[in-house]
C-alpha positions, 0 to 999 in steps of 0.5 A: 187081229195082229199077232204080237211080234216075236221077242227080239233075240238077245245080243250075242257076245264073243270072247276076246280076252282070257282070264289071264289077260284080264289079270295082267291088265288089272295088275298093270292098271293098279300098279301104275295108278299106285305108282302115279299117286305115290310118285307124283307127290315125290316129284313135286314135293314142294307143292301144297297138293303134293303134301296133302296126297302124301299125308293120305298114305302116311307121309313122304317116307310112306309114299316112297315105300309104297312106290317101291311096292307098286314098282315090284308089282309092275315088274312082276306083271311084266316078267309074267307077260314075258314068260307067257310070251316065251311059253307061247313061242318056244313051248306052243311054237305059236309063231303068230305072235311074231307076225300076222293079225294076232301079233303086236308087232307093227306091220306094213298094214298098220302104216297103211291104216294110219294114213286111211284113218286120218283120211276118215277123220277128214271125211275123205274116205272110209274107215279102215277095216281093223283087224284084232289089234289097231296101230294105236293099241300096238303103240300103247303096248310097245310104250310099256317096253320103252317105259320098263326099259327107261323108267324101270332101269333108272328106278332100280338104280335109285332104289339100290344105289350102293349096288350100282355105285360099284359099276357107275359113276356118281353122275349116273345117279343125277342122271337117273333121277332126272330120267326117272321123274321126267319120263315117269311124268310123260308116262302119266300124262300119256296114259291118263290122256291119249290112252284113256281117250282111245280106250274110253272117251272117244265117241264110239266108246264113251263113257266106258269100254268094258271089254278088257274087264269082262273079256267079251264084246257084243258081236255087233260091236266086233263087226262094226269096229273090227270088220277084218277080224270079224270076217276072218273069224267067220270064215274060219268058223272060229266065231261060233267057237268064241260065242259066249254068255254076256257078261254078268251084272256084277262084272259090268258094275265092277267094270263101271266103278273101276273105270270111272275111278281110274279115269277120275284119278288119272285126269285129276293127277294130270291137272295137278301136274300141269298146275305144278309145271306152270307154277 
C-alpha cells in the first residue's frame, strides 16, 4: 500500500511595493482615466460619441469642471511623489535612488538589455536577466515627468488665462491649446496601448498583473521574470525578510475588477480617438 503524497506547500510571496506606492499608483491611474474620459470629449467635441460621453457627466461644462478636478488630483499625486523622493534623498540619505538596482535613472545596463531583449524576441539569444526595474518601466516612469512638464504647464496656462496673460503674449494661448490637446492624445494612446500591453496584455502576464495592486509577487514569478533581483535579494538575505502572506481573495478581486475596467475603458477611448482622427 502506497502512502499518500505530502501536501504541496503553498507558493511563497515576496513584498514588492509598499502601501504608499500602491496609493500613488491608484491615484495616478484614477486621475488619468478621469482626465481621459473628460478631456477627449472636449478635444473631439464635434463628434457624436463625444457629446454622449459629455452628457454622462452632465454636459461639456461639467466635463470641463471635472477635467480640472482630476488635473488637480494628478498634480497632487506628482507633488507627493516628488516630496517622497526628496525625503529619501535629503533626510534618509538614500543615494540608491540616484544609481544602482533601486534607481529609476537610466543606466548603461539598460542599453545592453534593450539589445539583449530584441535578440531574445528574434530567438537569437537568452532573455536578459532583469533586476528590479526594466528599461520599459523606466521609460514609463520618465514619461510622466515629460507629460507633467508639457501637458501640465500648458493646461495651467489654459486654466488660469488672466494670470498668464500678464507675462505671455496672446499667441502663447493658441500654442498652449494645441500642445495640450496633441500631447494629451499622445499620452492616452501610449498609456492605453503600450503601457497596458507591457503591464497586462503581454503573454507572460495576460490577462492581469496584480502586483501593483496587491504589492506582492509570487516567488517563482520573481525568480523567472527578474532573476538578477532574485539572486541579489537571496545573496543579501533580504529575500527572507521580504517574504509575506499571499494576497487576500478580496484584494485579488479588487485588482481584477480595477484592471479589467481600466483596460476596457482605455482601449475603447483609443478606438474612439482613432475613429475621430480618421473621420
